[in-house]
N, C-alpha and C positions, 0 to 999 in steps of 0.2 A: 389427524393432522401430522404432517411430516415434522422431523426434528427442526427446531429453531436454531439451536447451537449444534452444528453438524461437522462431520469430518469431510473436507473437500477431497476430490479425486483428481488424478492426473496432474497436469501442470499447476493447477490451483493449490494442490497440497504443498507445493514448494514455497508458498507464501504463508501458510499457517496450517497447523494440524487441527485447529478448530476455527470455525467462522460463523458469523451471524449477518444476515441480510434483512434489515428492517424495512428498507425501501427498495423499489425497483424502478429503473429508468435514470437517465443522466442527461443534463443539458449540454455537455461539452461537445457532443457531435464529432467525436474522433473518428477519422476515416478508417482506422485499423480495429475499431471496437469489435470484439468477438461477440458481444451480446446482441449485436444487430443481425447476425447471421446464425448464431448458435441455437441451442435448444430453447432458449427463452425469447427468441426473436418476435414471436407473436404477442408477447407481453411487454416487450421493451419499447419505451418511447423516449423522446427528448425531454420529458418532464419526470422528475422523481416523484413517485407516488407511494404512499404507505401500502404495504402488502395487504391483500384482501383478508388475510387471516386475523388482522388487527382492526379493532373498532376505531382506535385513535392512538396517539402516542402513549397515553397513560396505560391503555390496555397492552400495548407492545412492551412497555417497561415491566408491567406485572407478569406477563407471560415469560419474558426473558428471565426475570428474577426466579420464577418458579422452576424453570428448566435449569438455570444456572446452579441452583442448590443441588440438583440431582447429578450434575456433571462436574462440579467443582474439583473433586479429587482426580477425575480423569484428565482434566485440563492441566492440573498441577503436575501430573505425571509425565507430560510431554517435555521435550527439550526447550521449547520456547515459552512454555507456560503462559500462553496468550490466546486471545480471541481476535481473529482478523476481521476488519471492517473495510471494505465490503467488495464483493465480486460483481454486484449488479447495480451499483450506484456509486456516487461520490459521497462518502460519509461526512464531509465537512463543507457542504454548501448550505445555503440559508434554509432550505427545506428540511434537510436531514440532520443538521448539527445538534439540535436540542436532544434528539434521541441518542445520538452518539455520546454527548456529554453525560447523560444518565447511565449509559452502559459503562463508560469509564469509571464512574463512581462505584457502581456495583462490583465491577471486577477488582478495582484497586483495594477495596475494603477487605478483600480476601486474598490479597497479594498476587493477583493475576493481572498480567499485562493486557492492554488494549493496543493492538497493532493497527494503526490507521494508514490508509493510502489515499491520497487526495491529489487533485490538480488545481485546487482552489487556494489562492493566497490572498484574496481580497480582505480577509478578516484580520490579517497579521498586525495591523496598527490599532486594533480595537482591544483595549485592556480588559474588556468584559470577559472575553474567552480565557485569557490568561489568569484572571482572578478566579474563575471557576476551576480551571485545571491545576492551579498551583498546589493544592493539597495532595493531588494525585499524580504529580508530574513524574515521580520515580517509577510509575507503573504505566507510562505511556511510551510507545515506540512510534514516533511521528514520521511518516514517510510521504514523499512526493514522487510522482512519476516525472522523470526528466528525460526528454528526447532531444531537446534543442531543435525541435521542428514544430514551431507554432502553427504553421500552415496545415498540419495534420490534426490539430486540436483547436479548431476555430473559436470555440466558446469557452475554453479553459483560460485560466490565468497564464500570461506569457511565462515561458520557461525561466527567464531572468528573474521575474517576480517570485517564482517558486524557490529559486536559489537564495534570494534575499530573505525569504521566510525561513528557509533552513538555517541561514546564518544567525537570524535572531533566536530561533529555537535552540541552536547549539550554544549560543552565548548564555542562554538561560539554563543551560545544563540539562536540556531534554535529550533523550536518546533519539537520534535522527537517522533516517535511512532513505535510500533512493532506490526506486525501481527503474532500472534501465531496460525496460521491455515495453515496446519493441526497440531493439537496438537497430537504429536506422542505418548506421554504417560503423565500421570499426574505427575509423578516424574520429567520427563524432563521439563515439564512446570514450575514447582516450581523452578527448578534450573535456568531456563532462567530468571525468575523474580528476583531471588536473585542476579544474575550476572549483571542485567541491571537496577535495580530499581533507581539507582542514576543518570542515563543518559537518562531516558525515561519519557516522559510526558503522555503517553497513551498506553494502551494495548488493542488490539482487539483479543479475544480468541475464537476459534471455534474447534470443534472436527474433527477427521480425515476424516470421511465419513458419509453421511446420511444413508448409507446402512449397517453400523456396529451398532450393538446394544450394549449399555453400561449399566452397572449396575447403577441405579439411586443413590444408596448409595455412590458409588465411585465418581460419578459426584458431588454430594452434598458435599462430604468430600473435594474434590479438591477446589470447590468454597469457602468453609469455610476456608480452609487453605490459599488460596490466599487473601481473605479479611482480615484475621487475620494478615497476614504478612504485608500487605499494611498499616493497622492501626498501626502497631508497628513502622512504619517509621515516626519519629517526624517532619522532615523538608520537605522532598520531597515526596508527595503522588500523584503518577500518577493516572490518570483516568483508570478504568478497565471496559471494555465493554465485557460482555459475550454474544456471538452470540446466535441466536435462537437454533442452534444445541446443545447448552449446556442448555439453559433456559427451553427447553421442558422437560428435565429430572427433573427439579425442581418444576414442577407444581403438 
């Protein structure tokens, strides 16, 4: 069996030095989804399904815990000290969330973060999830993909609902972050930052596609505009990480 807690490669590595994928498939049906055309396209569906290497959620938890014991020191030696969820599903939808909550507990008890990336905000008014996460909140990095393009993500929560969810999480002192990938346009990217800068601790920003060529001057101008805007924020200055898809135009 391949490693369950593994080191991502390429652009995925920029999200986390270790990751875990308990489920595969996603109902959001995003038009830009890499999983539809990538190496896992033959397995990827619009329904999240438990990976075949697990009998059920209990088995997935037990297998994760067993491998986690072996890799705990390696994860702690990384800069982020986290496990990323997930590259091949949304870890906070109805089908997957119970497994995610158990992973959070296992990680937090050993002072390791769980870095979550979701497009689902429908749960945000349900105190059930907050009650479970509360003891472990200091070891959760809760992220939403924000594109401001609902039309490209037809079955995901509207972007405005994701921002509202971020606002609630931020008020409750969760570490919050935003994935701005794909960056649909430089103008929309700046607007997202203006709308969320007070409720976000970190941005990870990447261009729409490695197959699209951009003007390096436009990319450089966008980076400069973002950095200037962040520096003008006197109190709350989130971390901004420009992915390699952007940095290659700055060389």
